[in-house]
Backbone as CSV, one residue per row, in Angstrom:
resi,resn,N_x,N_y,N_z,CA_x,CA_y,CA_z,C_x,C_y,C_z
1,MET,274.670,84.806,110.940,276.046,84.790,111.404,276.209,83.757,112.502
2,ALA,275.229,83.649,113.386,275.298,82.661,114.467,275.283,81.252,113.882
3,ARG,274.477,81.043,112.824,274.428,79.715,112.212,275.753,79.389,111.525
4,GLN,276.363,80.362,110.915,277.641,80.135,110.264,278.697,79.772,111.309
5,PHE,278.664,80.466,112.451,279.595,80.188,113.538,279.374,78.768,114.067
6,GLU,278.119,78.374,114.243,277.798,77.029,114.714,278.261,75.979,113.699
7,SER,278.071,76.285,112.438,278.477,75.356,111.389,279.994,75.174,111.377
8,GLU,280.709,76.258,111.504,282.175,76.186,111.538,282.646,75.469,112.803
9,PHE,281.967,75.723,113.912,282.311,75.056,115.167,282.101,73.546,115.036
10,ASP,280.993,73.144,114.433,280.720,71.723,114.217,281.773,71.090,113.307
11,THR,282.159,71.824,112.289,283.184,71.332,111.371,284.514,71.132,112.097
12,VAL,284.892,72.104,112.924,286.129,72.000,113.690,286.056,70.822,114.658
13,ARG,284.904,70.655,115.319,284.732,69.552,116.263,284.847,68.210,115.534
14,ASP,284.231,68.082,114.375,284.330,66.849,113.589,285.767,66.575,113.154
15,ASP,286.452,67.639,112.736,287.845,67.491,112.329,288.718,67.031,113.499
16,LEU,288.461,67.590,114.694,289.222,67.178,115.874,288.938,65.730,116.241
17,THR,287.703,65.312,116.088,287.340,63.919,116.360,288.057,62.990,115.380
18,LYS,288.054,63.353,114.101,288.748,62.549,113.098,290.258,62.525,113.367
19,LEU,290.799,63.679,113.754,292.231,63.765,114.048,292.588,62.868,115.235
20,SER,291.752,62.892,116.261,291.969,62.039,117.421,291.954,60.559,117.027
21,SER,291.016,60.198,116.193,290.921,58.819,115.713,292.152,58.444,114.885
22,ASP,292.587,59.352,114.024,293.776,59.098,113.203,295.028,58.919,114.066
23,ILE,295.138,59.718,115.112,296.298,59.614,116.004,296.275,58.274,116.730
24,ALA,295.088,57.850,117.171,294.968,56.554,117.845,295.349,55.417,116.885
25,ASN,294.894,55.500,115.653,295.237,54.480,114.649,296.729,54.470,114.351
26,LEU,297.316,55.662,114.258,298.751,55.773,114.009,299.542,55.162,115.158
27,ALA,299.135,55.445,116.383,299.826,54.884,117.551,299.735,53.362,117.543
28,ALA,298.582,52.828,117.211,298.411,51.375,117.149,299.301,50.780,116.054
29,SER,299.376,51.458,114.919,300.220,50.979,113.824,301.693,50.996,114.215
30,LEU,302.119,52.062,114.880,303.510,52.150,115.320,303.828,51.052,116.332
31,LYS,302.886,50.786,117.221,303.083,49.733,118.223,303.228,48.383,117.528
32,ASP,302.353,48.105,116.570,302.425,46.844,115.833,303.730,46.739,115.055
33,GLY,304.135,47.846,114.443,305.386,47.853,113.688,306.584,47.620,114.591
34,ALA,306.575,48.228,115.777,307.674,48.036,116.723,307.711,46.597,117.199
35,THR,306.551,46.022,117.424,306.489,44.628,117.861,307.038,43.714,116.769
36,ASP,306.662,43.962,115.533,307.170,43.153,114.415,308.687,43.284,114.296
37,THR,309.183,44.505,114.440,310.631,44.734,114.361,311.345,44.005,115.487
38,ALA,310.786,44.069,116.684,311.399,43.379,117.817,311.405,41.871,117.589
39,ARG,310.332,41.341,117.043,310.283,39.908,116.755,311.329,39.512,115.723
40,GLU,311.484,40.335,114.703,312.475,40.049,113.666,313.885,40.072,114.251
41,GLN,314.162,41.059,115.104,315.484,41.146,115.715,315.731,39.978,116.658
42,LEU,314.705,39.567,117.382,314.838,38.419,118.272,315.120,37.151,117.471
43,ALA,314.422,36.971,116.374,314.648,35.795,115.527,316.065,35.803,114.956
44,ALA,316.532,36.971,114.527,317.895,37.076,113.987,318.928,36.772,115.071
45,ALA,318.704,37.276,116.277,319.631,37.006,117.381,319.634,35.526,117.738
46,ARG,318.455,34.911,117.723,318.358,33.476,118.028,319.121,32.660,116.977
47,ASP,318.953,33.013,115.715,319.662,32.306,114.641,321.172,32.449,114.794
48,ARG,321.614,33.655,115.111,323.048,33.893,115.283,323.583,33.099,116.474
49,PHE,322.831,33.086,117.570,323.239,32.329,118.750,323.360,30.848,118.428
50,GLU,322.391,30.305,117.714,322.434,28.892,117.346,323.624,28.578,116.446
51,ARG,323.899,29.486,115.495,325.033,29.288,114.593,326.350,29.318,115.370
52,LEU,326.493,30.281,116.288,327.722,30.383,117.072,327.869,29.199,118.023
53,THR,326.760,28.727,118.580,326.808,27.566,119.464,327.270,26.332,118.707
54,GLU,326.726,26.144,117.530,327.120,24.989,116.717,328.589,25.094,116.318
55,GLU,329.036,26.294,115.985,330.441,26.485,115.625,331.347,26.193,116.817
56,ALA,330.978,26.656,118.004,331.778,26.396,119.207,331.804,24.903,119.524
57,ARG,330.653,24.249,119.380,330.592,22.805,119.630,331.516,22.057,118.658
58,SER,331.477,22.469,117.401,332.308,21.824,116.384,333.792,22.005,116.693
59,ARG,334.172,23.220,117.058,335.578,23.476,117.389,336.008,22.698,118.630
60,GLY,335.118,22.626,119.620,335.433,21.865,120.830,335.652,20.397,120.528
61,GLU,334.803,19.843,119.684,334.963,18.430,119.302,336.277,18.213,118.559
62,GLU,336.637,19.154,117.685,337.905,19.038,116.957,339.085,19.067,117.923
63,GLN,339.022,19.957,118.919,340.107,20.055,119.899,340.213,18.775,120.729
64,LEU,339.063,18.220,121.120,339.081,16.974,121.882,339.645,15.821,121.066
65,GLU,339.282,15.773,119.793,339.825,14.731,118.918,341.339,14.875,118.781
66,GLY,341.800,16.123,118.655,343.243,16.375,118.566,343.954,15.984,119.846
67,LEU,343.349,16.290,120.984,343.939,15.931,122.272,343.996,14.411,122.424
68,ALA,342.920,13.742,122.037,342.890,12.273,122.122,343.965,11.665,121.226
69,ALA,344.156,12.217,120.053,345.194,11.709,119.140,346.578,11.913,119.737
70,THR,346.802,13.065,120.357,348.101,13.341,120.973,348.364,12.386,122.132
71,ILE,347.325,12.131,122.937,347.476,11.199,124.063,347.790,9.797,123.552
72,GLU,347.146,9.386,122.480,347.410,8.054,121.919,348.821,7.960,121.343
73,GLU,349.301,9.055,120.757,350.642,9.061,120.173,351.727,9.041,121.244
74,ARG,351.491,9.750,122.344,352.505,9.883,123.402,351.876,9.632,124.778
75,PRO,351.538,8.420,125.077,350.839,8.146,126.339,351.679,8.445,127.584
76,LEU,352.958,8.115,127.575,353.797,8.356,128.749,353.949,9.843,129.022
77,THR,354.206,10.610,127.979,354.326,12.064,128.122,353.022,12.652,128.654
78,SER,351.905,12.176,128.167,350.602,12.680,128.599,350.354,12.396,130.075
79,VAL,350.733,11.197,130.520,350.561,10.839,131.933,351.448,11.708,132.809
80,LEU,352.693,11.926,132.396,353.610,12.765,133.178,353.123,14.214,133.252
81,ILE,352.619,14.723,132.150,352.083,16.099,132.152,350.881,16.186,133.076
82,ALA,349.973,15.214,132.999,348.800,15.219,133.869,349.219,15.134,135.336
83,PHE,350.222,14.324,135.648,350.707,14.213,137.016,351.277,15.550,137.494
84,GLY,352.084,16.187,136.649,352.680,17.476,137.011,351.626,18.549,137.245
85,VAL,350.631,18.600,136.396,349.556,19.577,136.568,348.799,19.293,137.868
86,GLY,348.578,18.016,138.175,347.897,17.648,139.418,348.674,18.071,140.645
87,VAL,349.999,17.883,140.622,350.845,18.284,141.752,350.798,19.794,141.939
88,ILE,350.908,20.523,140.852,350.881,21.995,140.932,349.540,22.480,141.469
89,LEU,348.449,21.944,140.950,347.122,22.350,141.438,346.926,21.972,142.893
90,GLY,347.438,20.806,143.293,347.349,20.389,144.688,348.056,21.353,145.618
91,ARG,349.216,21.797,145.241,349.975,22.752,146.072,349.287,24.118,146.109
92,LEU,348.732,24.540,144.976,348.057,25.841,144.954,346.773,25.810,145.809
93,LEU,346.080,24.708,145.786,344.841,24.607,146.555,345.081,24.350,148.042
94,ASP,346.282,23.870,148.388,346.625,23.651,149.787,346.785,24.958,150.547
95,ARG,347.186,25.966,149.886,347.474,27.253,150.543,346.221,27.852,150.968
């Protein structure tokens, strides 16, 4: 009976050792998986940022081209508007 008890105790101890090892392996796998997921999300965010930056740059260039065309079409009006805006800003900044 004592030998049977020792045998069962050894079996339980071995099972606990294996379980501990399995838990450590599982934790390492989860950590690696989380790292991979974070990398994928970072790459997706970087791609989206680059796409939005390029889109904003493109729109800005279009607006500048439109403004330049308007100034070329109506140079006197553009100068008067710029003068008026300068006077208004000057008065606001004087206060």
